[in-house]
N, C-alpha and C positions, 0 to 999 in steps of 0.2 A: 455791396457784394455780398451775397450772404455768408455766414462764418460756417465753414464745412466742421460737418460733426465730427469729431475725434473719435477714433475707433477709441474704445477702451481696451486697453492691454491687459493682460495677468499677468501678474511677477510670477519669472521663473520656474520661483519653486513652488510655487503655487499650481501650475499648470505640471507641473512635473507631479507632481501630488496628485492633480485629477487624474491623468494619464498613467499613473500607478494602480488608483482605486478600479480604473475600466480596467486593465490588461488583469488587476489580480479577482476581478467578480466570474473573469473571463477561463482563466486559472481553478478557482477553486467549482466552479461549472463542468470542466473538462476529468479535475478530479474525481467530483461525484460519480462519474459515469466508468470511473476503472473497476473490473472485474475481480482484480483480486484484492481483497482486503490490507492488505498488507502495503499494498500501493498507495492504495486512499487515505492510510493510515503518514505513508511516509510525506507523500503530498502534503497536506493537511498539516503538518509539523515544518515543513519547508516554507512553505507561504507563510507561516504565521512568521519564524522566523525572518521574514524578508520584508513583511508588515511590521516588525520591530527594528530591522535597519534601517528601513524610509522612513522611520518617524526621527533621525537625527538630523540636523541645523544644517548639515554641510551637502553642498550643492554634490560636489563630488561625488559624496557616498551614494546621494539620491540619484544622481544620474548612471553610474555604477549597477545599481539595484535594481534601475529600469533596462540595462543592457540585460543584466542577468536573467529576469523576469520573460526577455523575451525568448531567450534561449531557450529557458526550462520550458514557457510554452508551445516551443518546437519540439520537445521532448514529449513533452505530457499529451499531445498531437499524435505524435509519432507510435506511443505506448497506446494508446487509445484505437489508433487506428489496425496494430499488429498485434493485438493481444488475443491470445490461443482461448477461444469464449468456450471449446468444447472441452480443453484439458479442467479450463478453470470451473466449468460446470462440475464437475466430476469429483473435484477437490472440494470446493466449496457450497457446492449445489446449486440451486436456478436465481435461490434470491442473491448470491453473490455472499452469503454469510458460509461458515464451517459447516460442513456437515455433522451430524452428531456421533461425537468422540467420544472412546472411553477415557483420555483424559485430556486435561488442558490445564495449561497453564494459566494462572492471574494473566502473562502478560501479553498472551497468544501467541508467544515464539516459538511453543512445539503444539502439534497435534496429533493425534494415533488415531485412527480410521481401520476399522474391519470393512475389506472389501468382501469376503464372502465370511460370515461371521462361521470360526472354528479355525478356519484353514487357511486365510489370506489377510497378512496382515501389513499396517503402512503406518512409518511415522516418519516425522518432519518437523526439521528445526532450523529455524531463521537464527544466522547469528547478526551480531552488530555491522558486521564490514559486508553485510550485503551475500553473502556465500548461504547456502543450502544443505544441511544431511539429510538423506533418506536413509530410512534404514525398511526392509522387507522380510515379512517371512513366508515363506509354503510351506504346509505339509502335507501331505497325500492324504495320511490318514486321519484324520481330527481326532479318535477316538483314544488318541495316545493322549492326551489331557495338556498340551503346551500352552492353551489356551487357560490353562487354569496357573500359570509360574511353573508347568512342571511339575506341581505335586502331586497329581497323580500318577505321571509314571515314577517319580519316589518311593514313594509309599507302596505301589507294588513291588519295587527294585527291595525293599527294606523286609519283606515279607516272606 
């Protein structure tokens, strides 16, 4: 009787690691397609944290990380599918990078954009809790100098 070949099975931990690597590659590729730079940044940070959690020796932690990653993939896919592309192109340009701004903070949480030079201005600030504050200003007459922080108007009033 010929000896039957035994299937070599991977240890459960190694199988979970391989599955995690496959899922995280998919998540990174979906994250790269997100149009909003802040979304891409958050996605990258979240996936890096998940990779750190998955380095644990605990099977329970690995299983929980895998479960969360499966959920996160669904969230990423929904976000990818329902992105307001036209709006993001107006805000960040076609390449997904932010439009030329008069001022940007180093951490890219704040953006200032002239929609119409001298008459229409938009500023956006992202907060850690995910909220966004938007400030807009519009002037009918750009000659009043409010674009120069009101200095022109103030200097005329003092004369």
